[in-house]
N, C-alpha and C positions, 0 to 999 in steps of 0.2 A: 425641459419638456421632452418626454419620450414620444417618438413619432408613432402616432396611432396606426394600426394596421386594419382596424375594423371600425366601421361606423354603425352605430346602433339605430334601428328604426323602431317606431312604436308598435308595429305589427309583431315583431319579435318579442319586445318587452312585455306587451300585454299577454301574449301567449305564455311567456315565462312565469309571470306572476299569477295567472289564473289557472288553478289546478284542473278545472273542468274544461279548459279550452282544447279544441281539437288538435292544436299544434303544441300543447304543453310538453309532451314527452320529447318531441323533436327539439323544442327550445331548451329543455334541460340537457339533452344530449349535446347540442351545439355549445351550450354554455360550459359544460365540462370539457369538451374538446378544445375550446378556446380560452380556458380559464386563466392562462398565463400570458395571454396576448394583451397588448395595449389597445384600449377601446376609447372611442370618442362619442360622447352623448351631447347633442346640441340642446340648447335651451328650448328650442321649438319642439323637438321630439320629447324632451322631458315633460313639458307642459301638456302636450297632447296625450302622452302615456298616462299621466296622473289624472287628467280629465276623464279618459275612457275608464280607467280603473274605478274612479269615484262614481261614475254613472252606473257602472255594472255591478260593483261590489261594495260601494260605500266609501266614505272619506277615510276611514281607518285603514282600509286596504291600500289606498293611495299614499297615506302617510307612511305605512310600513315599507312600501316599494321605494318611496323617496329616501328613506333612511338607508335602505340596503344599497341603493344606487350611489348615494353620496359617500357611503362607507366603504365602497369597493375601491381598493387602491389601484386596480387596473383600469378604472374608468375615469376619464378626464371630462369635465363639463366644458363645452365650447359655447361661447357667447358671440353671436354674429355682430360684426361691426356694421355701422350704417351703410357703408359702401357695399358690403356683402349683401345686405338686405335688398339694396337696390338691384344688384345683379340677379338675385333670386327672383325678385319681382319681374324683371325683364324676361328671365327664362320662363316664368309662370305665364306671363301674358303672350309669349310667342310660341308656347307649346301647341302641338297638334292634338294632344290627348286631353284627358280630364283628370290630371293629377292635382292634388292639393299643394298649397304653398309649402307645407311641411314636407311632403314627399319630394318636391323639387329641391328643398333645402338639403335633404339627405343626399340626393344625387350631386348637388353642388359641392358638398363637403367631401364626398367620396372622390370626386374628380380632383378637387384642390389638394387632397392629401394622398392621392393615388392609393386609395384604401379599398378594401372589401367592404361589403355591406351585409349585416345580418338582418334579414327581413323575410317575412312570409307574404309580402305584398308582391304579387306577380308583375304588376306594372313597374314597380321600382326595379325588381330584378331584371326584367327584360330591357328596360331603358339603360340600366347600368351595363349590361352585356353589350349593348349597341355602342356604348361609349358616348 
């Protein structure tokens, strides 16, 4: 397993797959800039991304995104173990802000892997900067 250097967040992925999204151009640029980097996509972020794409653009868009994500050799899918889920829930319940469990899981994974995050979510980016 290649050590991932980038954790993917749904805010980045949704912008990447939605041509009309305000961050689409930036997502495309970042994708090209990091095209050869190892990336990690958690099951939680995958499910959230597919759900958002299906709600906004239909199930076919979600299916197409799913195929592209799974077919990308630079992206590894990460499945949280039960113990990790418990740690994420503890972080979620002890937070001072209002982040979702999926957002907390992105921060958890980034810390665990000492990795960067590709996200357009300001809360995630600020929390990651704080460590």
